[in-house]
KOLPA-58667 format. One line per field, with one value per atom (N, C-alpha, C): residue number from 0; residue in three letters; atom name; x, y, z. Coordinates in steps of 0.1 Angstrom, whole numbers, plus 2048, in hexadecimal, padded with zeros to 3 digits. Example, Ala and Ser with C-alpha at 12.3 -4.5 7.8 and 13.67 -1.06 7.14 Angstrom:
BEGIN
num 0 0 0 1 1 1
residuo ALA ALA ALA SER SER SER
atomo N CA C N CA C
east 884 87B 884 880 889 881
north 7C7 7D3 7DF 7EA 7F5 800
up 84E 84E 84E 847 847 84F
# end
This chain:
BEGIN
num 0 0 0 1 1 1 2 2 2 3 3 3 4 4 4 5 5 5 6 6 6 7 7 7 8 8 8 9 9 9 10 10 10 11 11 11 12 12 12 13 13 13 14 14 14 15 15 15 16 16 16 17 17 17 18 18 18 19 19 19 20 20 20 21 21 21 22 22 22 23 23 23 24 24 24 25 25 25 26 26 26 27 27 27 28 28 28 29 29 29 30 30 30 31 31 31 32 32 32 33 33 33 34 34 34 35 35 35 36 36 36 37 37 37 38 38 38 39 39 39 40 40 40 41 41 41 42 42 42 43 43 43 44 44 44 45 45 45 46 46 46 47 47 47 48 48 48 49 49 49 50 50 50 51 51 51 52 52 52 53 53 53 54 54 54 55 55 55 56 56 56 57 57 57 58 58 58 59 59 59 60 60 60 61 61 61 62 62 62 63 63 63 64 64 64 65 65 65 66 66 66 67 67 67 68 68 68 69 69 69 70 70 70 71 71 71 72 72 72 73 73 73 74 74 74 75 75 75 76 76 76 77 77 77 78 78 78 79 79 79 80 80 80 81 81 81 82 82 82 83 83 83 84 84 84 85 85 85 86 86 86 87 87 87 88 88 88 89 89 89 90 90 90 91 91 91 92 92 92 93 93 93 94 94 94 95 95 95 96 96 96 97 97 97 98 98 98 99 99 99 100 100 100 101 101 101 102 102 102 103 103 103 104 104 104 105 105 105 106 106 106 107 107 107 108 108 108 109 109 109 110 110 110 111 111 111 112 112 112 113 113 113 114 114 114 115 115 115 116 116 116 117 117 117 118 118 118 119 119 119 120 120 120 121 121 121 122 122 122 123 123 123 124 124 124 125 125 125 126 126 126 127 127 127 128 128 128 129 129 129 130 130 130 131 131 131 132 132 132 133 133 133 134 134 134 135 135 135 136 136 136 137 137 137 138 138 138 139 139 139 140 140 140 141 141 141 142 142 142 143 143 143 144 144 144 145 145 145 146 146 146 147 147 147 148 148 148 149 149 149 150 150 150 151 151 151 152 152 152 153 153 153 154 154 154 155 155 155 156 156 156 157 157 157 158 158 158 159 159 159 160 160 160 161 161 161 162 162 162 163 163 163 164 164 164 165 165 165 166 166 166 167 167 167 168 168 168 169 169 169 170 170 170 171 171 171 172 172 172 173 173 173 174 174 174 175 175 175 176 176 176 177 177 177 178 178 178 179 179 179 180 180 180 181 181 181 182 182 182 183 183 183 184 184 184 185 185 185 186 186 186 187 187 187 188 188 188 189 189 189 190 190 190 191 191 191 192 192 192 193 193 193 194 194 194 195 195 195 196 196 196 197 197 197 198 198 198 199 199 199 200 200 200 201 201 201 202 202 202 203 203 203
residuo MET MET MET THR THR THR SER SER SER ALA ALA ALA ASP ASP ASP PRO PRO PRO ALA ALA ALA ARG ARG ARG GLY GLY GLY ILE ILE ILE ASP ASP ASP SER SER SER ASP ASP ASP VAL VAL VAL ARG ARG ARG ASP ASP ASP GLU GLU GLU THR THR THR ARG ARG ARG ASP ASP ASP ARG ARG ARG ILE ILE ILE LEU LEU LEU GLN GLN GLN ALA ALA ALA GLY GLY GLY MET MET MET ARG ARG ARG CYS CYS CYS THR THR THR ALA ALA ALA GLN GLN GLN PHE PHE PHE GLY GLY GLY ARG ARG ARG ALA ALA ALA LYS LYS LYS THR THR THR THR THR THR MET MET MET GLN GLN GLN ASP ASP ASP VAL VAL VAL ALA ALA ALA LEU LEU LEU ALA ALA ALA ALA ALA ALA GLY GLY GLY VAL VAL VAL SER SER SER ARG ARG ARG ALA ALA ALA THR THR THR LEU LEU LEU TYR TYR TYR ARG ARG ARG TYR TYR TYR PHE PHE PHE ALA ALA ALA ASP ASP ASP ARG ARG ARG GLY GLY GLY ALA ALA ALA LEU LEU LEU PHE PHE PHE SER SER SER GLY GLY GLY ILE ILE ILE ARG ARG ARG GLU GLU GLU TYR TYR TYR GLU GLU GLU HIS HIS HIS GLU GLU GLU ARG ARG ARG ASP ASP ASP LEU LEU LEU ALA ALA ALA GLU GLU GLU PHE PHE PHE GLU GLU GLU GLN GLN GLN ARG ARG ARG ALA ALA ALA ALA ALA ALA GLY GLY GLY ALA ALA ALA ARG ARG ARG THR THR THR LEU LEU LEU ALA ALA ALA ASP ASP ASP ALA ALA ALA VAL VAL VAL ALA ALA ALA ALA ALA ALA LEU LEU LEU GLY GLY GLY GLU GLU GLU VAL VAL VAL LEU LEU LEU ALA ALA ALA ALA ALA ALA THR THR THR SER SER SER ALA ALA ALA ARG ARG ARG TYR TYR TYR ARG ARG ARG VAL VAL VAL GLY GLY GLY ALA ALA ALA HIS HIS HIS VAL VAL VAL ALA ALA ALA ALA ALA ALA GLY GLY GLY ASP ASP ASP GLU GLU GLU SER SER SER LEU LEU LEU ALA ALA ALA SER SER SER TYR TYR TYR MET MET MET ALA ALA ALA LEU LEU LEU ARG ARG ARG SER SER SER GLY GLY GLY ARG ARG ARG GLU GLU GLU ARG ARG ARG GLU GLU GLU ARG ARG ARG ALA ALA ALA ALA ALA ALA ALA ALA ALA LEU LEU LEU ILE ILE ILE ARG ARG ARG PRO PRO PRO HIS HIS HIS VAL VAL VAL ALA ALA ALA ARG ARG ARG ALA ALA ALA ALA ALA ALA GLU GLU GLU SER SER SER GLY GLY GLY GLU GLU GLU LEU LEU LEU ARG ARG ARG HIS HIS HIS GLY GLY GLY VAL VAL VAL SER SER SER ALA ALA ALA GLY GLY GLY GLU GLU GLU ALA ALA ALA GLU GLU GLU GLU GLU GLU TRP TRP TRP ILE ILE ILE ALA ALA ALA LEU LEU LEU ALA ALA ALA VAL VAL VAL VAL VAL VAL GLN GLN GLN ALA ALA ALA THR THR THR SER SER SER LEU LEU LEU ALA ALA ALA PRO PRO PRO LEU LEU LEU GLN GLN GLN SER SER SER VAL VAL VAL ASP ASP ASP SER SER SER GLU GLU GLU ASP ASP ASP PRO PRO PRO ALA ALA ALA ALA ALA ALA VAL VAL VAL GLY GLY GLY ARG ARG ARG TRP TRP TRP LEU LEU LEU ALA ALA ALA ARG ARG ARG MET MET MET THR THR THR CYS CYS CYS ALA ALA ALA GLY GLY GLY ILE ILE ILE CYS CYS CYS ALA ALA ALA
atomo N CA C N CA C N CA C N CA C N CA C N CA C N CA C N CA C N CA C N CA C N CA C N CA C N CA C N CA C N CA C N CA C N CA C N CA C N CA C N CA C N CA C N CA C N CA C N CA C N CA C N CA C N CA C N CA C N CA C N CA C N CA C N CA C N CA C N CA C N CA C N CA C N CA C N CA C N CA C N CA C N CA C N CA C N CA C N CA C N CA C N CA C N CA C N CA C N CA C N CA C N CA C N CA C N CA C N CA C N CA C N CA C N CA C N CA C N CA C N CA C N CA C N CA C N CA C N CA C N CA C N CA C N CA C N CA C N CA C N CA C N CA C N CA C N CA C N CA C N CA C N CA C N CA C N CA C N CA C N CA C N CA C N CA C N CA C N CA C N CA C N CA C N CA C N CA C N CA C N CA C N CA C N CA C N CA C N CA C N CA C N CA C N CA C N CA C N CA C N CA C N CA C N CA C N CA C N CA C N CA C N CA C N CA C N CA C N CA C N CA C N CA C N CA C N CA C N CA C N CA C N CA C N CA C N CA C N CA C N CA C N CA C N CA C N CA C N CA C N CA C N CA C N CA C N CA C N CA C N CA C N CA C N CA C N CA C N CA C N CA C N CA C N CA C N CA C N CA C N CA C N CA C N CA C N CA C N CA C N CA C N CA C N CA C N CA C N CA C N CA C N CA C N CA C N CA C N CA C N CA C N CA C N CA C N CA C N CA C N CA C N CA C N CA C N CA C N CA C N CA C N CA C N CA C N CA C N CA C N CA C N CA C N CA C N CA C N CA C N CA C N CA C N CA C N CA C N CA C N CA C N CA C N CA C N CA C N CA C N CA C N CA C N CA C N CA C N CA C N CA C N CA C N CA C N CA C N CA C N CA C N CA C N CA C N CA C N CA C N CA C N CA C N CA C N CA C N CA C
east 808 800 809 805 80D 80C 817 817 80D 806 7FB 801 7FD 800 7F5 7FA 7F0 7E7 7EC 7E3 7D8 7DA 7D0 7C8 7CE 7C7 7C8 7C6 7C7 7BC 7B0 7A5 7A8 7AE 7B2 7BC 7C6 7D0 7C9 7C0 7B9 7B1 7AB 7A3 7AC 7B8 7C1 7C6 7C9 7CE 7C3 7B7 7AB 7A9 7AA 7A8 7B3 7C0 7CB 7C9 7C5 7C3 7B8 7AD 7A3 7A8 7B0 7B5 7BF 7C7 7D1 7C9 7BE 7B6 7AF 7AB 7A5 7AE 7BB 7C5 7C7 7C8 7CA 7BE 7B2 7A6 7A6 7A9 7A8 7B3 7BF 7C9 7C4 7BD 7B9 7AD 7A3 796 794 79B 798 78E 78D 785 776 772 764 75E 767 762 765 76C 76F 763 75F 753 757 74D 750 752 74A 74B 759 75F 76C 776 775 77F 77D 771 76F 775 773 779 788 78E 79C 7A2 79B 7A0 79D 795 791 789 780 776 768 75E 750 74C 742 73D 739 733 72F 73B 746 753 758 758 75C 754 747 73E 73F 745 747 753 75C 767 765 75E 75B 74D 746 737 733 73C 739 745 744 750 758 750 757 760 75B 763 76F 76D 778 783 77F 789 790 789 790 79A 797 7A0 7AC 7AA 7B5 7BE 7B9 7C1 7C9 7C3 7CB 7D6 7D3 7DD 7E8 7E5 7F0 7F8 7F1 7F8 802 7FF 808 814 812 81C 825 81F 826 82F 82A 831 83E 83C 847 852 84D 856 85E 857 85D 868 864 86E 87B 879 884 88D 886 88E 894 88D 892 89C 89E 8A7 8B5 8BA 8C7 8C8 8BC 8BC 8C6 8CE 8D8 8D3 8CA 8C5 8B6 8B0 8A1 89E 8A6 8A3 8A3 8AB 8AB 89E 899 88D 881 881 876 876 882 883 87D 880 87B 86C 866 858 851 857 851 851 85C 85D 853 851 847 839 835 827 825 82F 82E 82D 834 833 824 81E 811 807 809 800 802 80E 811 80B 80B 806 7F7 7F0 7E2 7DE 7E8 7E6 7DC 7DE 7D6 7D4 7DF 7DE 7D6 7D8 7D1 7C2 7BF 7B0 7A9 7B0 7AA 7A8 7B3 7B2 7A7 7A4 79A 78C 78B 77E 779 782 77E 77B 76F 76B 76B 768 768 775 780 78D 792 78E 792 78C 77F 778 77E 781 787 794 79D 7AA 7A9 7A0 79E 799 790 78B 795 79E 7A8 7B5 7B6 7C3 7C7 7BD 7C1 7C7 7C0 7C5 7D3 7D5 7E1 7EC 7E9 7F4 7F8 7EE 7F1 7FA 7F7 800 80E 80F 81C 823 81D 823 829 821 825 832 832 83E 84A 849 855 859 850 852 860 864 871 87D 87C 886 887 87C 87B 881 87D 882 891 897 8A5 8AC 8A5 8AB 8AB 8A0 89F 8AA 8AD 8B7 8C5 8C7 8D5 8D7 8CD 8CF 8CD 8C8 8C6 8BB 8B1 8A6 8AB 8A5 8A9 8A4 8AC 8A8 89A 892 885 87A 87F 875 874 868 866 864 865 863 855 84C 83D 83B 840 83F 845 851 858 850 84B 843 836 82F 823 825 830 833 837 83F 843 837 82F 823 819 817 80F 814 821 827 827 82B 82C 81F 814 807 801 803 7FD 804 811 819 817 812 811 802 7F9 7EB 7E4 7E2 7D8 7DF 7E0 7E5 7F3 7F7 805 80D 819 823 828 82B 82F 83F 846 854 85C 855 85B 852 857 84F 848 83B 833 833 837 838 845 84E 85B 85C 859 858 865 870 87D 880 87C 87E 874 868 85F 865 86A 870 87B 884 890 88B 881 87B 875 86D 867 871 87B 886 88C 88F 895 88C 87F 876 871 86F 86A 875 881 88C 892 891 897 893 887 882 883 886 885 892 89C 8A9 8B4 8BD 8C8 8D1
north 7F4 800 80D 817 823 82A 832 839 845 848 852 860 869 877 87D 883 888 892 89A 8A4 89D 891 88A 881 87A 871 863 85A 84B 847 84C 849 84C 857 85B 852 84D 844 837 832 826 827 832 834 834 83A 83A 82C 824 817 80E 810 808 80C 819 81D 817 818 812 803 7FD 7EE 7EB 7F3 7F1 7F3 7FE 801 7F7 7F2 7E7 7DB 7D8 7CC 7CE 7DA 7DD 7DB 7DF 7DD 7CE 7C7 7B8 7B2 7B6 7B0 7B4 7C0 7C5 7BD 7BB 7B3 7A5 79F 791 78F 797 795 79F 7AA 7B4 7BE 7C9 7D4 7D0 7CA 7C7 7BD 7B3 7A9 7AB 7B6 7B9 7BF 7B9 7BD 7C4 7CB 7D1 7C6 7BB 7AF 7A9 7A8 7A3 7AB 7B8 7C1 7C1 7C1 7C0 7B4 7A8 79C 79C 7A1 7A2 7AC 7B6 7C0 7BC 7B2 7AD 7B7 7BE 7C7 7C3 7C9 7C6 7CF 7CB 7D3 7E1 7E2 7EF 7F8 7F2 7FA 7FF 7F6 7FA 805 805 80F 81C 81B 828 830 828 82F 832 829 82A 827 831 830 826 824 81B 816 80E 808 814 81E 828 830 833 83A 831 824 81B 81B 81A 819 827 832 83F 840 83A 83A 832 826 81E 825 82C 832 83D 845 84F 84A 83F 838 833 82D 829 834 840 84B 850 850 855 84B 83E 835 836 838 83A 847 851 85E 85B 855 852 849 83F 836 83D 845 84C 856 85E 867 860 854 84D 848 842 83D 847 853 85E 867 865 86F 86F 864 864 865 868 869 873 870 879 87F 878 87C 87B 881 880 871 86A 85C 854 857 850 853 85F 862 85B 85B 854 846 840 831 82F 838 836 837 841 843 837 833 827 81B 819 80D 80D 819 81A 817 81D 81C 80E 808 7FA 7F1 7F4 7EB 7EB 7F7 7F8 7F1 7F2 7EB 7DB 7D7 7C9 7C4 7CC 7C8 7C6 7CE 7CC 7C2 7BD 7B3 7B9 7C6 7CE 7C7 7C3 7BE 7B1 7A8 79B 79D 7A7 7A9 7AF 7B8 7BE 7B3 7AB 7A0 796 795 78B 792 79E 7A4 7AD 7B2 7BB 7C9 7CB 7D7 7E3 7E0 7EB 7F1 7E8 7ED 7F5 7EF 7F6 804 805 811 81B 816 81F 824 81C 820 82A 828 832 83F 83F 84C 853 84B 851 855 852 854 863 86C 87A 87E 87A 87D 877 86A 864 86A 86F 877 883 88A 896 893 888 884 880 879 875 881 88B 897 89F 89F 8A6 8A0 893 88B 88E 88E 88F 89D 8A7 8B5 8BB 8B9 8BF 8B9 8AC 8A6 8AB 8AE 8B4 8C2 8C9 8D7 8D7 8CE 8CD 8C9 8C0 8BC 8C8 8D0 8DC 8E6 8E8 8F1 8ED 8E0 8DB 8D8 8DB 8D8 8CA 8C2 8B4 8B1 8BB 8B9 8BD 8B6 8B9 8C7 8CE 8DB 8DB 8E4 8E6 8DE 8D7 8CF 8D7 8DC 8E4 8DA 8E0 8D8 8D3 8DB 8D7 8CC 8CC 8C1 8B4 8B6 8AA 8A4 8AC 8A7 8A0 8A6 8A0 893 892 886 87B 87E 873 86E 878 873 86B 86E 867 859 858 84B 842 848 83F 83A 843 83E 834 837 82D 81F 820 813 80B 811 80A 809 80B 80B 7FE 7FC 7F1 7E5 7E6 7DA 7D7 7CA 7C6 7CA 7CE 7D2 7C6 7C8 7BD 7BC 7C7 7C6 7C6 7C6 7C5 7BE 7B7 7B0 7B9 7BB 7C4 7C0 7B4 7AF 7B2 7B8 7BC 7CB 7D1 7E0 7E7 7E1 7E8 7E8 7DD 7DC 7E6 7E7 7F1 7FF 802 80F 812 809 80B 80D 805 806 813 818 825 830 82F 83A 83A 82F 82E 833 82F 833 842 847 854 85F 85C 866 866 85C 85C 867 86C 877 884 885 893 897 88E 891 893 89C 89E 893
up 800 800 800 7F9 7F8 805 808 815 813 81E 81D 81E 816 817 820 82B 835 82F 825 81E 816 812 809 812 81B 824 81F 828 825 81B 81D 814 806 804 7F6 7F0 7F8 7F3 7EF 7F8 7F5 7E8 7E6 7DA 7CE 7CF 7C3 7C1 7CB 7C9 7C2 7C7 7C1 7B2 7AF 7A1 799 79E 796 794 79E 79D 792 792 788 77A 778 76B 766 76F 76C 768 76F 76C 75E 75C 74F 743 746 73C 739 743 741 73A 73E 737 729 726 718 70F 715 70E 70C 716 714 70C 70E 707 6FB 6FA 6F0 6F6 6EF 6F4 6F4 6E9 6E7 6F1 6F5 6FE 70D 710 71E 725 730 737 744 74A 757 761 760 769 768 75C 75A 762 761 767 776 77B 78A 78F 789 78D 78D 782 781 78B 78F 799 7A7 7A9 7B7 7BE 7B6 7BC 7B8 7BF 7BC 7B0 7A9 79E 7A3 7AF 7B5 7B6 7BB 7BD 7AF 7A5 798 793 794 78F 796 7A3 7AA 7A4 79E 797 789 782 773 770 76B 769 75F 755 74A 744 739 732 72B 726 720 729 735 73F 743 744 748 73D 731 726 725 727 727 732 73E 749 746 73F 73C 732 728 71E 724 72E 734 73D 744 74C 743 738 72E 729 726 721 72B 738 742 742 741 741 735 729 71D 71E 724 725 72E 739 742 73B 735 72E 723 71B 710 715 720 725 72A 730 735 729 71F 714 70B 70A 701 708 715 71C 716 711 70C 6FD 6F6 6E8 6E2 6D9 6D4 6C6 6C0 6B3 6B3 6A9 6A7 6A5 69D 69B 6A8 6B1 6BE 6C5 6C5 6CC 6C5 6B8 6B0 6B4 6B4 6B8 6C5 6CF 6DD 6DD 6D6 6D5 6CE 6C3 6BC 6C5 6CC 6D5 6E0 6E6 6F1 6EC 6E1 6DD 6D7 6D1 6CC 6D7 6E2 6EE 6F4 6F4 6F9 6F0 6E3 6D9 6DB 6DD 6DE 6EB 6F6 703 702 6FA 6F9 6ED 6E6 6DB 6D1 6CE 6C5 6B8 6B2 6A4 6A4 6AE 6AF 6B1 6BA 6BD 6B0 6A9 69E 693 691 687 68B 698 69C 69B 696 694 69F 6A7 6B2 6AC 6A6 6A0 6A9 6B6 6C0 6C1 6C2 6C3 6B7 6AB 69E 69E 6A1 6A1 6AB 6B6 6C1 6BD 6B7 6B3 6A8 69F 694 699 6A2 6A8 6B0 6B7 6BF 6B8 6AB 6A4 6A5 6A3 6A3 6B1 6BB 6C8 6CB 6C7 6C9 6C1 6B5 6AE 6B5 6BB 6C3 6CE 6D5 6E0 6DC 6D1 6CB 6C7 6C1 6BD 6C9 6D4 6DF 6E6 6E5 6EB 6E2 6D5 6CD 6CA 6CE 6CA 6CF 6DC 6E0 6D8 6D4 6CD 6BF 6B9 6AB 6AC 6B6 6B7 6B9 6C0 6C2 6B4 6AD 6A0 696 697 68E 691 69E 6A3 69F 69F 69D 68E 686 677 673 67C 679 66F 66E 665 657 64D 63F 63B 632 62E 628 62C 627 62F 638 641 64E 651 65D 66A 675 682 682 67E 67F 675 669 660 665 66A 670 67B 684 690 68B 682 67D 676 66E 667 670 67A 684 68C 691 698 690 684 67B 679 675 672 67F 68A 696 69B 69B 69F 696 689 67F 680 681 681 68E 699 6A5 6AA 6A0 6A4 6A0 693 690 688 67B 674 677 678 67A 66F 672 667 660 653 64B 64A 64B 64A 657 662 66F 679 683 68C 696 694 69D 6AC 6AF 6BC 6C3 6BB 6C0 6C0 6CC 6CD 6C9 6CD 6CA 6BB 6B4 6A6 69F 6A4 69E 6A0 6AB 6AE 6A4 6A2 699 68B 687 679 677 681 680 67F 687 686 678 673 666 65B 65B 651 651 65E 65F 65D 662 662 655 64C 63F 637 638 630 636 643 649 64F 650 656 64B 64E 644 643
# end
C-alpha cells in the first residue's frame, strides 16, 4: 500500500489504488478478450472488486476505456521520456517513440484482435487516430526543434512538416494492420524501421 499523504488522507490513497487496480485489470482483459468482448463483469472479477465498486469509479464501458487510454498515455509518456533522454539524433528519438507505441500495441494484441474481427477496436482506433497523432507530435516536438536548430533537417523541410510526418507515420504503423516488412511483435525492430523510413525523407 502506498504511504499516505496527510494532506490527501488515507481514504484518498485507497481510492487511487483501487482505481489503478481496476485500470490495470481493464488493460489485461482488453488484451485477452479484445475491446468488443471485454465486459464490466470481466474487469470487476480481474480487479477483485464488486460491480458496484467498479461503477463508482467508471459509469460505463466508455468511461472505463477512456480511463485505460489515459492511463496508458501516461505510461507511454514516462517510457518515452526515459528512452529518448539519451537520443543524439532525431532518428534516435523516432526509434524510441516507435518502440514505445509498438510495445503498447503488442501488449493489447491489437493486430490479432482486429484480424479476428473486433470491429469495435478497429472503429475506436480509427476515431482516435487524430488524437493519437496530436499526442505523438507533442512527444517528438522538442526533438524535431533540436534537429531543426542543428541543421539535421533536410533543406526545405520545416519543423512543422517533419513533426506532422513523423506523428502520422508512427501512429499509423503502430495502430492497426500488422506490418509486412518488419515483425510487428518486436517493438525495437519497429522503432528502428520507423526511424529509417521516416527520417530518410526529412533528414539531411
